[in-house]
C-alpha positions as CSV (number, residue, x, y, z in Angstrom):
1,M,0.0,0.2,0.0
2,K,2.9,2.1,1.0
3,K,4.4,2.1,-2.4
4,I,1.3,2.5,-4.4
5,I,0.7,5.4,-2.6
6,G,4.2,6.8,-3.4
7,F,3.7,5.6,-7.2
8,I,0.5,8.2,-7.2
9,K,2.1,11.1,-5.4
10,I,5.5,10.9,-7.6
11,I,3.6,11.2,-10.9
12,R,1.4,13.6,-9.8
13,P,-2.2,12.5,-11.3
14,I,-3.7,15.6,-11.6
15,N,-0.8,16.8,-13.7
16,C,-0.8,13.8,-15.8
17,L,-4.5,14.4,-16.9
18,M,-4.0,17.6,-17.5
19,M,-1.5,17.5,-19.9
20,G,-3.8,14.3,-21.2
21,F,-6.9,16.8,-21.3
22,A,-4.5,19.5,-23.3
23,V,-4.2,16.8,-26.2
24,V,-8.0,16.0,-26.2
25,V,-8.2,20.0,-26.1
26,G,-6.3,20.3,-29.4
27,A,-7.6,17.9,-31.3
28,I,-11.3,19.3,-30.7
29,I,-9.7,23.1,-31.4
30,S,-8.1,21.8,-34.6
31,T,-11.3,19.8,-35.9
32,G,-14.0,22.0,-34.5
33,G,-15.0,19.4,-32.6
34,N,-15.4,17.2,-35.5
35,I,-13.1,14.4,-34.9
36,A,-13.1,11.7,-37.7
37,K,-13.9,8.1,-36.3
38,E,-10.6,6.6,-37.6
39,S,-8.5,9.2,-35.7
40,M,-10.2,8.2,-32.4
41,I,-7.4,5.3,-31.7
42,N,-4.7,8.2,-32.3
43,L,-6.5,10.4,-29.6
44,A,-6.7,7.6,-27.5
45,F,-3.0,6.8,-27.8
46,G,-2.5,10.5,-27.4
47,F,-4.2,10.8,-24.4
48,I,-2.3,7.9,-22.8
49,T,0.9,9.1,-24.3
50,A,0.6,12.9,-22.9
51,I,-0.3,11.3,-19.3
52,T,2.9,8.7,-19.0
53,L,5.3,10.7,-20.7
54,T,4.1,13.5,-18.0
55,G,4.3,11.0,-15.3
56,A,7.8,10.0,-16.5
57,S,8.9,13.4,-16.5
58,M,7.6,13.9,-12.7
59,A,9.5,10.6,-11.8
60,I,12.5,11.8,-12.9
61,N,12.1,15.2,-11.6
62,D,11.7,14.5,-8.0
63,Y,15.1,11.9,-8.5
64,Y,17.0,15.1,-9.6
65,D,15.0,17.3,-7.0
66,R,15.6,15.0,-3.9
67,E,17.5,17.2,-2.0
68,I,15.7,20.6,-2.8
69,D,12.2,18.7,-2.1
70,A,13.8,17.9,1.6
71,I,13.7,21.4,2.2
72,N,11.0,22.8,0.3
73,E,8.5,19.7,0.0
74,P,9.6,17.3,2.4
75,D,6.2,15.5,1.8
76,R,7.5,14.5,-1.6
77,P,7.6,10.5,-2.0
78,I,11.6,10.3,-1.9
79,P,12.6,12.6,0.8
80,S,9.0,11.2,2.8
81,G,10.3,7.5,2.2
82,L,7.7,6.4,0.1
83,I,9.6,5.8,-2.9
84,S,13.4,5.0,-2.8
85,P,15.7,7.1,-5.7
86,L,15.9,4.2,-7.8
87,E,12.9,3.2,-7.8
88,S,11.5,6.4,-9.1
89,I,13.9,6.1,-11.9
90,V,12.6,2.3,-12.8
91,I,9.0,3.9,-12.6
92,S,10.4,7.0,-15.4
93,I,11.8,4.3,-17.6
94,I,8.8,2.5,-17.6
95,L,6.0,5.2,-18.4
96,T,9.0,6.3,-21.2
97,I,8.7,3.6,-23.0
98,I,4.9,3.1,-22.7
99,G,4.7,6.7,-24.4
100,L,7.1,6.4,-26.8
101,I,5.8,3.0,-28.1
102,L,2.1,4.2,-28.1
103,A,3.4,7.7,-30.3
104,A,5.4,5.4,-32.8
105,L,1.6,3.7,-33.2
106,T,0.1,7.2,-33.7
107,D,2.1,8.9,-36.4
108,P,5.9,9.7,-36.9
109,L,5.4,13.3,-36.4
110,C,4.0,12.3,-33.5
111,L,7.0,10.0,-32.5
112,S,9.0,13.1,-33.2
113,L,6.8,15.4,-31.0
114,A,6.7,13.2,-27.9
115,L,10.7,12.6,-28.4
116,A,11.3,16.4,-28.2
117,S,9.3,16.7,-25.3
118,W,10.9,13.9,-23.1
119,I,14.5,15.4,-24.6
120,I,13.7,18.4,-23.2
121,S,11.9,17.2,-19.8
122,T,14.7,15.3,-18.8
123,S,17.4,17.6,-19.9
124,Y,15.3,20.1,-17.7
125,S,15.5,17.9,-14.5
126,R,19.6,17.1,-15.2
127,T,20.9,20.5,-15.7
128,G,18.2,22.7,-17.4
129,K,16.4,24.0,-13.9
130,R,19.6,25.0,-12.7
131,T,19.6,28.1,-15.5
132,G,17.0,29.8,-14.6
133,L,14.5,31.7,-17.0
134,P,15.7,29.4,-19.8
135,G,14.5,26.5,-17.9
136,N,11.7,28.0,-17.2
137,F,11.1,27.7,-20.7
138,M,12.1,24.5,-21.2
139,V,9.0,23.6,-18.9
140,S,6.7,25.9,-20.8
141,A,7.6,24.4,-24.1
142,C,6.7,20.8,-22.4
143,V,3.2,22.3,-21.4
144,S,2.7,24.0,-25.0
145,I,3.4,20.7,-26.8
146,P,0.5,18.5,-26.2
147,F,-2.0,21.1,-27.9
148,I,-0.2,20.7,-31.4
149,Y,0.1,17.0,-30.5
150,G,-3.7,16.9,-30.5
151,G,-4.2,18.9,-33.5
152,I,-1.4,16.2,-35.2
153,C,-2.9,13.3,-34.1
154,T,-6.1,13.7,-35.6
155,K,-5.3,15.6,-38.5
156,G,-6.7,18.6,-37.8
157,F,-6.3,22.1,-38.8
158,I,-3.6,23.2,-36.4
159,E,-3.4,27.4,-36.7
160,P,-5.4,27.9,-33.7
161,N,-3.4,25.2,-31.7
162,I,-0.3,27.1,-32.5
163,I,-1.7,30.3,-31.3
164,F,-3.2,28.6,-28.0
165,S,0.1,26.7,-27.4
166,F,1.7,30.1,-27.4
167,L,-0.5,31.3,-25.1
168,A,-0.1,29.1,-22.8
169,F,3.5,28.9,-23.1
170,L,3.6,32.8,-22.0
171,A,1.1,32.1,-19.1
172,N,3.2,29.0,-17.9
173,T,6.4,30.9,-18.1
174,G,4.7,33.4,-15.7
175,R,3.7,30.8,-13.2
176,E,7.2,29.1,-13.3
177,L,8.6,32.5,-12.1
178,I,6.0,32.7,-9.3
179,K,7.2,29.2,-8.7
180,G,10.7,30.3,-8.2
181,I,9.4,32.4,-5.8
182,A,7.8,30.0,-3.6
183,D,10.9,27.7,-4.0
184,I,13.9,29.7,-3.0
185,E,14.9,28.2,0.0
186,G,15.4,25.0,-1.4
187,D,16.8,26.3,-4.7
188,R,19.7,28.0,-3.5
189,L,20.7,24.6,-1.7
190,R,21.3,23.6,-6.0
191,N,22.6,26.7,-6.7
192,I,19.7,27.3,-9.4
193,R,19.7,30.3,-10.9
194,T,16.3,31.4,-11.0
195,I,15.4,35.1,-11.1
196,A,14.3,35.3,-7.7
197,I,17.6,34.2,-6.6
198,S,19.4,36.4,-8.8
199,H,17.7,39.2,-8.5
200,G,14.8,39.3,-5.8
201,P,11.4,37.9,-5.5
202,K,10.3,41.4,-6.6
203,K,11.9,41.5,-9.5
204,A,10.8,37.4,-10.2
205,A,7.3,39.2,-10.0
206,Q,7.4,42.0,-12.0
207,V,8.8,39.7,-15.1
208,A,5.9,37.1,-14.0
209,L,3.8,39.9,-14.7
210,A,5.3,41.1,-17.9
211,F,4.7,37.6,-19.0
212,F,1.0,37.6,-18.3
213,I,0.5,40.9,-19.6
214,L,1.7,39.9,-22.8
215,A,-0.2,36.6,-22.9
216,V,-3.2,38.7,-22.1
217,A,-2.5,41.4,-24.9
218,L,-2.5,38.5,-27.6
219,S,-5.0,36.4,-26.4
220,P,-8.1,38.4,-28.8
221,L,-5.7,37.0,-31.7
222,P,-8.1,33.8,-32.4
223,I,-11.1,36.1,-32.3
224,T,-9.5,38.8,-34.9
225,L,-8.3,36.1,-37.0
226,K,-11.8,34.6,-37.0
227,L,-10.5,31.4,-35.8
228,V,-13.1,31.3,-33.0
229,S,-16.6,32.3,-32.7
230,V,-18.1,35.1,-29.9
231,W,-18.5,32.9,-27.6
232,F,-14.5,32.6,-26.9
233,I,-14.8,36.1,-25.7
234,P,-17.2,35.6,-22.0
235,P,-14.6,33.0,-20.6
236,L,-11.4,34.5,-22.1
237,I,-12.0,37.9,-20.1
238,I,-12.4,36.1,-17.2
239,A,-9.1,34.2,-17.5
240,D,-7.3,37.3,-18.7
241,A,-8.1,39.5,-15.6
242,G,-7.5,36.6,-13.0
243,F,-4.3,36.3,-14.7
244,V,-3.7,39.8,-14.5
245,A,-5.4,40.2,-10.7
246,S,-3.2,37.2,-9.8
247,A,0.4,38.7,-11.1
248,I,-0.2,42.2,-9.7
249,N,-1.3,40.3,-6.2
250,I,2.5,38.3,-6.1
251,T,4.1,41.8,-6.9
252,R,2.9,43.4,-3.6
253,K,3.2,40.4,-1.6
254,T,6.3,38.3,-2.2
255,T,6.1,36.0,0.3
256,K,6.6,32.2,-0.1
257,E,3.2,31.4,1.2
258,N,1.5,33.6,-1.1
259,A,3.6,32.3,-4.0
260,K,2.5,29.1,-3.6
261,K,-1.4,30.2,-3.3
262,T,-0.6,31.9,-6.7
263,K,1.0,29.4,-8.8
264,N,-2.1,27.5,-7.6
265,T,-4.8,30.0,-8.9
266,I,-3.4,30.7,-11.9
267,L,-4.0,26.9,-12.9
268,L,-7.5,27.9,-12.3
269,W,-7.1,30.6,-14.8
270,M,-5.3,28.5,-17.4
271,L,-8.4,25.8,-17.3
272,I,-11.1,28.6,-17.7
273,S,-8.6,29.3,-21.3
274,L,-9.0,26.1,-22.1
275,I,-12.7,26.4,-22.1
276,A,-12.6,29.5,-24.0
277,F,-11.0,28.1,-26.8
278,L,-13.0,25.0,-26.7
279,T,-16.6,27.1,-26.6
280,G,-15.5,29.5,-29.1
281,T,-14.3,26.6,-31.5
282,I,-17.4,24.4,-30.8
283,T,-19.6,26.8,-31.1
């Protein structure tokens, strides 16, 4: 039972499901909700690929972050003793094999994207995290890829997917910068050069705000290009207002506790952004 709990915690099921959901959203956006029957198997494979590769990246990240987690997140599986470092590597390898096999069965381009995502996430865990902002970009790239993946695996029109993928990249980079504020204490241990450490929490919050403002400024682009209907607008307004409000909030109070709360709240605004694209595309 202990190992099962450790396995569940180390792969972070919510994160895995969100990436799987991102593939489905990408498929719906690119096809306008008219997914061909012959593409449903590919979509199922894509959904599982996103889940397994995300779980693999979480497990290997916990392996490399075990010393940091002992300070920042002592309840994580490895520092708490639920999972050994070797077991986290084995979990990552098994999930990676499953994900890449399914990607290969889907489409050669899907395999290339899945492999690229795996390489980026693994490189981030090993060395990229220490680079600060470039490391943040690596995480955001992995978050944005599933939306394009969903369009490709269902052979849809991927122009709106590319736009949404870029907006997700910007918003997630802002969130990663805020996460750096929450993780200052442990990040210092491994000499990770986040903006929060190199230039202070205030500067990190200001840069995060800049990324959110850029994302919000570009968010009307799909409606301007007539890629979505007017039903895209109501949830978009809610999400944009939430992004800006959360970013301003962290610039005013850059404590560890507020940073943790803010990065979790931003996930809600990201979910509402997904809803905006879905409603704007399907209707």
